[in-house]
C-alpha positions as CSV (number, residue, x, y, z in Angstrom):
1,M,-17.0,20.8,-0.1
2,T,-14.5,22.1,-2.6
3,I,-14.6,21.4,-6.3
4,T,-11.5,22.7,-8.1
5,D,-10.6,23.3,-11.7
6,T,-8.5,20.8,-13.7
7,G,-7.6,23.5,-16.3
8,T,-4.8,25.2,-14.2
9,V,-1.1,24.6,-14.7
10,R,-0.9,23.0,-11.2
11,W,-3.8,20.5,-11.2
12,N,-6.2,21.0,-8.3
13,P,-3.8,22.7,-5.9
14,E,-6.5,23.6,-3.4
15,A,-7.7,20.0,-3.2
16,L,-4.1,18.9,-2.5
17,D,-3.7,21.4,0.3
18,E,-7.0,20.2,1.8
19,I,-6.0,16.5,1.6
20,L,-2.6,17.1,3.1
21,S,-4.1,19.0,6.0
22,N,-7.0,16.6,6.5
23,D,-6.5,15.7,10.2
24,E,-10.3,15.3,10.8
25,G,-10.8,12.1,8.8
26,R,-12.9,13.9,6.1
27,P,-13.9,11.7,3.2
28,I,-12.1,12.3,-0.1
29,L,-14.0,12.0,-3.4
30,F,-12.4,11.9,-6.8
31,T,-15.3,12.7,-9.1
32,N,-16.4,12.6,-12.8
33,A,-13.7,10.2,-13.9
34,R,-13.3,7.2,-16.0
35,I,-12.4,4.4,-13.5
36,L,-10.7,1.2,-14.5
37,T,-11.5,-0.8,-11.4
38,M,-10.1,-4.1,-12.5
39,D,-12.9,-5.7,-10.5
40,P,-14.7,-8.3,-12.6
41,L,-18.1,-7.4,-11.2
42,I,-17.8,-3.6,-11.5
43,G,-15.6,-3.3,-14.6
44,T,-14.9,0.1,-16.2
45,M,-17.1,3.1,-15.3
46,T,-17.4,6.5,-16.9
47,G,-18.4,9.7,-15.3
48,A,-17.9,8.0,-12.0
49,D,-16.7,8.8,-8.5
50,L,-14.2,7.2,-6.1
51,L,-14.7,7.7,-2.4
52,F,-12.3,6.8,0.3
53,V,-11.8,7.6,4.0
54,G,-8.3,7.2,5.3
55,S,-6.8,4.1,3.8
56,L,-10.1,2.4,3.0
57,L,-12.0,2.7,-0.3
58,V,-15.7,3.0,0.6
59,G,-17.5,3.7,-2.7
60,V,-17.1,3.7,-6.4
61,G,-19.6,4.6,-9.2
62,P,-21.8,7.4,-10.4
63,G,-23.8,9.7,-8.2
64,I,-21.7,9.6,-5.0
65,I,-21.1,13.3,-5.5
66,T,-24.6,14.0,-4.4
67,A,-23.7,13.3,-0.8
68,A,-20.4,15.1,-0.8
69,G,-21.8,18.2,0.8
70,D,-23.6,16.3,3.5
71,D,-20.4,14.4,4.4
72,N,-18.1,17.4,4.3
73,A,-16.0,15.6,1.6
74,I,-12.9,17.0,-0.1
75,V,-13.8,16.8,-3.8
76,V,-11.3,16.5,-6.6
77,D,-12.7,17.1,-10.1
78,C,-11.3,14.6,-12.6
79,T,-13.1,15.6,-15.8
80,G,-11.2,14.2,-18.8
81,L,-9.1,11.9,-16.6
82,T,-8.8,8.2,-15.9
83,I,-8.3,6.6,-12.5
84,A,-6.5,3.2,-12.5
85,S,-5.1,1.0,-9.9
86,A,-1.5,1.8,-9.2
87,V,-0.8,-1.8,-8.3
88,V,-1.4,-4.2,-11.2
89,D,-2.6,-7.7,-10.6
90,T,-1.1,-9.3,-13.7
91,V,-2.7,-12.7,-12.9
92,A,-6.1,-11.1,-12.9
93,L,-5.4,-9.3,-16.2
94,A,-4.5,-12.7,-17.7
95,G,-7.7,-14.2,-16.4
96,G,-6.0,-16.4,-14.0
97,R,-8.2,-15.9,-10.9
98,G,-11.3,-18.0,-10.5
99,H,-13.1,-16.1,-7.8
100,R,-13.7,-12.4,-7.3
101,S,-12.5,-12.7,-3.7
102,E,-9.1,-13.7,-5.0
103,Y,-8.6,-10.5,-7.0
104,V,-6.0,-8.1,-5.5
105,A,-5.3,-4.5,-6.3
106,T,-8.7,-3.7,-7.6
107,L,-10.5,-0.4,-7.0
108,A,-13.4,-2.0,-5.3
109,P,-15.0,-0.9,-2.0
110,G,-13.2,-2.4,1.0
111,N,-9.7,-2.3,-0.7
112,I,-6.8,0.1,-0.2
113,P,-7.0,3.3,-2.3
114,D,-3.7,2.9,-4.3
115,F,-4.4,4.6,-7.6
116,L,-3.2,6.8,-10.5
117,V,-4.9,9.7,-12.2
118,V,-3.9,10.2,-15.8
119,P,-5.4,11.9,-18.9
120,D,-7.9,9.7,-20.7
121,E,-5.9,9.6,-24.0
122,L,-2.9,8.1,-22.2
123,A,-4.8,5.4,-20.3
124,A,-6.5,3.1,-22.8
125,A,-6.1,0.3,-20.2
126,V,-4.5,-0.3,-16.8
127,P,-1.0,-1.2,-18.2
128,N,-1.0,2.0,-20.2
129,A,-1.8,4.1,-17.1
130,V,0.9,2.4,-15.1
131,A,3.4,2.8,-17.9
132,M,2.9,6.6,-17.7
133,L,4.3,6.5,-14.2
134,M,7.5,4.9,-15.5
135,T,8.0,6.8,-18.7
136,R,6.2,10.1,-18.4
137,P,5.6,10.9,-14.7
138,E,5.2,14.6,-15.5
139,Q,1.9,13.6,-17.1
140,V,0.6,11.9,-14.0
141,R,-2.0,14.1,-12.3
142,A,-1.9,12.1,-9.1
143,L,-0.4,9.0,-7.5
144,V,-2.2,8.1,-4.3
145,A,-0.9,5.4,-1.9
146,A,-3.2,4.1,0.9
147,G,-5.2,7.3,0.6
148,R,-2.2,9.7,0.8
149,P,-0.8,11.6,-2.2
150,V,2.7,10.7,-3.3
151,L,2.8,12.6,-6.7
152,W,0.6,15.5,-7.7
153,S,0.8,17.3,-11.0
154,G,3.9,15.1,-11.9
155,T,6.0,16.2,-8.9
156,D,6.7,14.9,-5.4
157,V,4.2,15.8,-2.8
158,P,5.8,17.7,0.2
159,G,6.3,15.5,3.2
160,R,5.7,12.3,1.2
161,A,7.2,9.1,2.6
162,A,10.8,8.5,1.7
163,A,12.0,5.2,0.4
164,P,14.3,3.3,2.7
165,E,18.0,3.8,2.0
166,A,19.6,1.1,-0.1
167,G,21.7,-1.5,1.6
168,I,21.4,-3.5,4.8
169,P,19.9,-1.6,7.7
170,A,22.2,-0.9,10.6
171,A,21.6,-3.2,13.6
172,E,19.5,-1.6,16.3
173,D,20.1,-1.7,20.0
174,L,17.0,-3.7,21.1
175,T,17.9,-3.8,24.8
176,G,14.6,-4.0,26.7
177,S,12.5,-4.9,23.7
178,P,9.7,-7.4,24.5
179,R,10.6,-9.2,21.3
180,V,14.1,-10.1,22.4
181,G,14.4,-13.7,23.7
182,V,14.0,-17.3,22.6
183,W,11.0,-18.0,20.4
184,I,9.8,-21.7,20.4
185,D,7.4,-23.3,18.0
186,R,4.4,-25.4,19.3
187,N,6.2,-28.7,18.8
188,G,9.5,-27.6,20.3
189,F,11.3,-28.3,17.0
190,L,12.4,-24.7,16.3
191,H,14.1,-22.4,18.9
192,Q,14.9,-19.0,17.5
193,E,16.8,-16.7,19.7
194,L,16.6,-12.9,19.0
195,T,19.3,-11.0,20.8
196,A,19.4,-7.3,21.6
197,D,22.4,-6.7,19.2
198,G,20.2,-7.6,16.2
199,R,21.4,-11.2,15.8
200,Y,19.4,-14.4,15.6
201,D,20.5,-18.0,16.3
202,E,18.3,-21.1,15.5
203,I,18.2,-24.6,17.0
204,R,16.3,-27.0,14.7
205,G,15.4,-30.4,15.9
206,G,18.2,-30.3,18.4
207,R,20.7,-29.2,15.9
208,P,22.4,-26.0,17.3
209,H,23.3,-23.0,15.2
210,A,21.3,-24.4,12.2
211,Y,20.9,-20.8,11.0
212,Q,22.5,-17.6,12.2
213,G,22.4,-14.1,11.0
214,R,21.1,-10.6,11.4
215,Y,17.5,-9.4,11.8
216,C,15.7,-6.1,11.7
217,I,12.2,-5.2,12.8
218,D,9.8,-2.7,11.1
219,G,6.5,-2.5,12.9
220,D,5.3,-6.1,13.1
221,R,7.6,-7.3,10.2
222,I,10.9,-9.0,10.8
223,D,13.4,-9.5,8.1
224,Y,16.3,-12.0,8.4
225,L,19.6,-11.9,6.6
226,D,21.3,-15.2,7.2
227,D,25.0,-15.5,7.3
228,L,24.7,-17.8,4.3
229,G,23.4,-14.8,2.3
230,F,19.7,-15.5,1.9
231,W,16.8,-13.3,3.1
232,A,13.7,-14.5,5.0
233,Y,10.6,-13.0,6.5
234,G,8.5,-13.3,9.6
235,E,5.6,-11.4,11.3
236,F,4.6,-10.7,14.8
237,Q,0.9,-11.3,15.5
238,G,0.1,-10.5,19.1
239,D,2.2,-12.7,21.3
240,E,3.2,-15.0,18.3
241,L,6.0,-14.9,15.8
242,R,5.2,-16.5,12.5
243,H,8.0,-17.5,10.2
244,A,8.2,-20.1,7.4
245,G,5.1,-21.9,8.6
246,Y,6.2,-22.0,12.2
247,V,4.1,-20.3,15.0
248,M,6.4,-19.4,17.9
249,K,6.0,-17.9,21.3
250,L,8.5,-16.6,23.7
251,G,9.9,-19.4,25.9
């Protein structure tokens, strides 16, 4: 367990080093903070702790620090600081969600740890905290995305993920990819052919070449750029391709 001092010029540098070298799945605990959870049941907590393992938030509230030593947790002291969700659910802020299960981007156990750490005086509410990232990023102590630091002490974290380059991705050579072929929906209405040169061609209700264009795959995500100029989205789920309400399988 390591508790570091927030009074240094570089905020908690030892903790950052431990987090970046954490290849053993150790829990990470941000402690003694004011936490704006945005969760309607939990609300705002003071002198509280935020515990996550990997990309899963597993605990929030006072007293978690007592188990930090037993769990070999990496501990980050957040005295005088506020933790707020880095992803703002504006519908929730406006009171437009009827059930707690509908709330997204809250700092509640079971959610993804996407959060900001900023000085208390600069974070009266979640919008204020998020505005700090846009207007005064040097004041942001930490920006954590899915459990991994992105900013620390107002500067980029070494080895952080890089944003994709602007513009349309270059077509890949997908020769031999198991996702190349003709995908057909359950009713046989839609036939979508994905070719190895990164092009797609759709038959809809017997109408050939209904839509044609380019596609690119990132993990299980597929993005389409139609020759007409619009973008569309799909997702591979096991042996299925889901797009615009259609569920397709390779023919």
